[in-house]
C-alpha beads as a LAMMPS data file, in Angstrom:
LAMMPS data file: protein, C-alpha beads

157 atoms
156 bonds

1 atom types
1 bond types

-500.0 500.0 xlo xhi
-500.0 500.0 ylo yhi
-500.0 500.0 zlo zhi

Masses

1 110.0

Atoms # bond

1 1 1 169.908 -226.730 -256.424
2 1 1 172.592 -225.023 -258.496
3 1 1 172.525 -225.917 -262.238
4 1 1 176.237 -226.793 -262.212
5 1 1 175.719 -229.218 -259.327
6 1 1 172.742 -230.846 -261.092
7 1 1 174.731 -231.185 -264.335
8 1 1 177.676 -232.669 -262.454
9 1 1 175.470 -235.204 -260.689
10 1 1 173.826 -236.176 -263.991
11 1 1 177.225 -236.611 -265.660
12 1 1 178.423 -238.813 -262.795
13 1 1 175.278 -240.950 -263.039
14 1 1 175.704 -241.370 -266.810
15 1 1 179.351 -242.384 -266.505
16 1 1 178.533 -244.729 -263.602
17 1 1 175.833 -246.376 -265.740
18 1 1 178.263 -246.811 -268.615
19 1 1 181.016 -248.188 -266.426
20 1 1 178.658 -250.799 -264.972
21 1 1 178.319 -252.111 -268.518
22 1 1 182.092 -252.633 -268.709
23 1 1 184.733 -253.039 -266.046
24 1 1 187.794 -251.436 -267.677
25 1 1 188.547 -247.723 -267.638
26 1 1 187.104 -245.376 -270.245
27 1 1 189.271 -242.781 -271.910
28 1 1 187.626 -239.454 -272.764
29 1 1 188.413 -237.903 -276.122
30 1 1 187.025 -235.247 -278.421
31 1 1 185.508 -236.024 -281.828
32 1 1 183.551 -234.371 -284.641
33 1 1 180.605 -235.662 -286.702
34 1 1 182.888 -236.979 -289.437
35 1 1 184.507 -239.365 -286.948
36 1 1 181.253 -241.135 -286.072
37 1 1 181.141 -243.526 -289.094
38 1 1 184.690 -244.708 -288.370
39 1 1 183.888 -245.196 -284.690
40 1 1 180.778 -247.178 -285.619
41 1 1 182.702 -249.422 -288.070
42 1 1 185.460 -250.168 -285.569
43 1 1 182.991 -250.811 -282.795
44 1 1 180.850 -253.074 -285.011
45 1 1 183.870 -255.254 -285.807
46 1 1 186.063 -254.992 -282.699
47 1 1 183.620 -254.083 -279.951
48 1 1 182.821 -256.712 -277.365
49 1 1 179.762 -257.227 -275.175
50 1 1 179.228 -254.062 -273.141
51 1 1 181.457 -251.847 -275.313
52 1 1 180.205 -248.292 -275.687
53 1 1 180.947 -244.947 -277.323
54 1 1 179.221 -241.874 -275.885
55 1 1 178.924 -238.558 -277.747
56 1 1 178.254 -235.443 -275.677
57 1 1 177.924 -232.215 -277.681
58 1 1 178.182 -228.835 -275.972
59 1 1 175.091 -227.952 -273.953
60 1 1 172.392 -226.145 -275.943
61 1 1 170.992 -224.315 -272.928
62 1 1 171.132 -224.174 -269.183
63 1 1 170.352 -227.836 -268.554
64 1 1 172.251 -231.086 -268.706
65 1 1 174.145 -231.838 -271.894
66 1 1 172.622 -234.174 -274.451
67 1 1 174.230 -237.597 -274.664
68 1 1 173.784 -240.295 -277.248
69 1 1 175.727 -243.538 -277.480
70 1 1 176.484 -246.668 -279.417
71 1 1 176.808 -249.883 -277.421
72 1 1 177.142 -253.594 -277.993
73 1 1 174.352 -255.504 -276.289
74 1 1 173.724 -259.217 -276.856
75 1 1 176.494 -259.053 -279.482
76 1 1 174.563 -256.448 -281.551
77 1 1 175.617 -252.824 -282.020
78 1 1 172.932 -250.260 -281.400
79 1 1 172.162 -246.651 -280.606
80 1 1 171.030 -245.877 -277.060
81 1 1 169.091 -242.816 -275.899
82 1 1 169.640 -243.013 -272.126
83 1 1 166.856 -241.470 -270.077
84 1 1 169.088 -239.921 -267.420
85 1 1 170.023 -236.472 -268.715
86 1 1 167.188 -233.925 -268.416
87 1 1 167.615 -233.154 -272.142
88 1 1 167.246 -236.816 -273.090
89 1 1 164.222 -237.252 -270.806
90 1 1 162.526 -234.076 -272.073
91 1 1 163.201 -235.022 -275.711
92 1 1 162.209 -238.694 -275.457
93 1 1 159.099 -238.231 -277.628
94 1 1 160.992 -236.025 -280.098
95 1 1 163.710 -238.707 -280.418
96 1 1 161.132 -241.495 -280.845
97 1 1 159.171 -239.581 -283.499
98 1 1 162.358 -238.673 -285.367
99 1 1 163.630 -242.267 -285.261
100 1 1 160.304 -243.498 -286.655
101 1 1 160.462 -240.886 -289.427
102 1 1 163.888 -242.349 -290.304
103 1 1 162.475 -245.895 -290.484
104 1 1 163.573 -247.090 -287.034
105 1 1 161.461 -248.068 -284.036
106 1 1 163.235 -247.525 -280.717
107 1 1 162.703 -250.235 -278.116
108 1 1 162.374 -249.187 -274.467
109 1 1 164.813 -251.142 -272.309
110 1 1 166.188 -250.979 -268.795
111 1 1 169.567 -251.950 -267.372
112 1 1 170.900 -251.301 -263.877
113 1 1 167.820 -249.227 -263.075
114 1 1 168.342 -246.922 -266.085
115 1 1 165.739 -246.786 -268.845
116 1 1 166.862 -246.166 -272.406
117 1 1 165.569 -246.338 -275.959
118 1 1 167.540 -248.576 -278.325
119 1 1 167.765 -248.909 -282.092
120 1 1 169.889 -251.819 -283.282
121 1 1 171.798 -252.567 -286.439
122 1 1 173.402 -250.427 -289.116
123 1 1 170.514 -247.918 -289.203
124 1 1 171.850 -246.769 -285.808
125 1 1 174.738 -244.975 -287.535
126 1 1 172.583 -242.729 -289.737
127 1 1 170.107 -242.167 -286.935
128 1 1 172.880 -240.979 -284.613
129 1 1 174.321 -238.448 -287.047
130 1 1 170.872 -237.289 -288.165
131 1 1 169.700 -236.736 -284.582
132 1 1 172.825 -234.715 -283.825
133 1 1 172.596 -232.555 -286.953
134 1 1 168.873 -232.249 -287.648
135 1 1 167.472 -232.046 -284.128
136 1 1 170.341 -230.510 -282.167
137 1 1 172.166 -228.502 -284.833
138 1 1 175.593 -230.039 -284.290
139 1 1 177.795 -228.904 -287.163
140 1 1 180.659 -230.746 -288.836
141 1 1 183.376 -228.792 -287.009
142 1 1 181.867 -228.921 -283.531
143 1 1 183.908 -230.912 -281.043
144 1 1 181.991 -233.340 -278.853
145 1 1 183.168 -235.033 -275.708
146 1 1 183.684 -238.721 -276.449
147 1 1 183.865 -241.526 -273.909
148 1 1 184.676 -245.071 -275.028
149 1 1 185.198 -248.417 -273.434
150 1 1 185.670 -251.965 -274.673
151 1 1 187.472 -251.195 -277.934
152 1 1 190.300 -249.071 -279.315
153 1 1 189.672 -246.314 -281.820
154 1 1 192.152 -244.086 -283.637
155 1 1 191.110 -241.147 -285.789
156 1 1 191.337 -241.866 -289.517
157 1 1 194.401 -240.196 -291.075

Bonds

1 1 1 2
2 1 2 3
3 1 3 4
4 1 4 5
5 1 5 6
6 1 6 7
7 1 7 8
8 1 8 9
9 1 9 10
10 1 10 11
11 1 11 12
12 1 12 13
13 1 13 14
14 1 14 15
15 1 15 16
16 1 16 17
17 1 17 18
18 1 18 19
19 1 19 20
20 1 20 21
21 1 21 22
22 1 22 23
23 1 23 24
24 1 24 25
25 1 25 26
26 1 26 27
27 1 27 28
28 1 28 29
29 1 29 30
30 1 30 31
31 1 31 32
32 1 32 33
33 1 33 34
34 1 34 35
35 1 35 36
36 1 36 37
37 1 37 38
38 1 38 39
39 1 39 40
40 1 40 41
41 1 41 42
42 1 42 43
43 1 43 44
44 1 44 45
45 1 45 46
46 1 46 47
47 1 47 48
48 1 48 49
49 1 49 50
50 1 50 51
51 1 51 52
52 1 52 53
53 1 53 54
54 1 54 55
55 1 55 56
56 1 56 57
57 1 57 58
58 1 58 59
59 1 59 60
60 1 60 61
61 1 61 62
62 1 62 63
63 1 63 64
64 1 64 65
65 1 65 66
66 1 66 67
67 1 67 68
68 1 68 69
69 1 69 70
70 1 70 71
71 1 71 72
72 1 72 73
73 1 73 74
74 1 74 75
75 1 75 76
76 1 76 77
77 1 77 78
78 1 78 79
79 1 79 80
80 1 80 81
81 1 81 82
82 1 82 83
83 1 83 84
84 1 84 85
85 1 85 86
86 1 86 87
87 1 87 88
88 1 88 89
89 1 89 90
90 1 90 91
91 1 91 92
92 1 92 93
93 1 93 94
94 1 94 95
95 1 95 96
96 1 96 97
97 1 97 98
98 1 98 99
99 1 99 100
100 1 100 101
101 1 101 102
102 1 102 103
103 1 103 104
104 1 104 105
105 1 105 106
106 1 106 107
107 1 107 108
108 1 108 109
109 1 109 110
110 1 110 111
111 1 111 112
112 1 112 113
113 1 113 114
114 1 114 115
115 1 115 116
116 1 116 117
117 1 117 118
118 1 118 119
119 1 119 120
120 1 120 121
121 1 121 122
122 1 122 123
123 1 123 124
124 1 124 125
125 1 125 126
126 1 126 127
127 1 127 128
128 1 128 129
129 1 129 130
130 1 130 131
131 1 131 132
132 1 132 133
133 1 133 134
134 1 134 135
135 1 135 136
136 1 136 137
137 1 137 138
138 1 138 139
139 1 139 140
140 1 140 141
141 1 141 142
142 1 142 143
143 1 143 144
144 1 144 145
145 1 145 146
146 1 146 147
147 1 147 148
148 1 148 149
149 1 149 150
150 1 150 151
151 1 151 152
152 1 152 153
153 1 153 154
154 1 154 155
155 1 155 156
156 1 156 157
């Protein structure tokens, strides 16, 4: 199967999973690393059950793009490592080991037939940015696709 077709199918599955967590329409945007703390703060205060913010940096190879997200689950904000994208599946152990080295223990969960690793609370913010920079080499000026639902976010002036 063509790599583009596989990536497209994976992207559709990820978005479908996210939209099942919330019924309203998501609006894609583009963000950089420096925006993540603001997004986290707004989501922690204004996000409602099922809210999410997905960060998708440019692909680092020929496979699916990496995706990492914040979500509100049981009224608690957390970081989710969804095991859908081939990158996320292949790097599950790397993510878990890195999270543990940062003082967090990811919990394996499943929703709507999708397994994911979750780290809850305010440590999720640092873990997210550290995973992006230290494991995947995302730099401060790199634009990432950004999909949100369940809250409004405006870039800090």
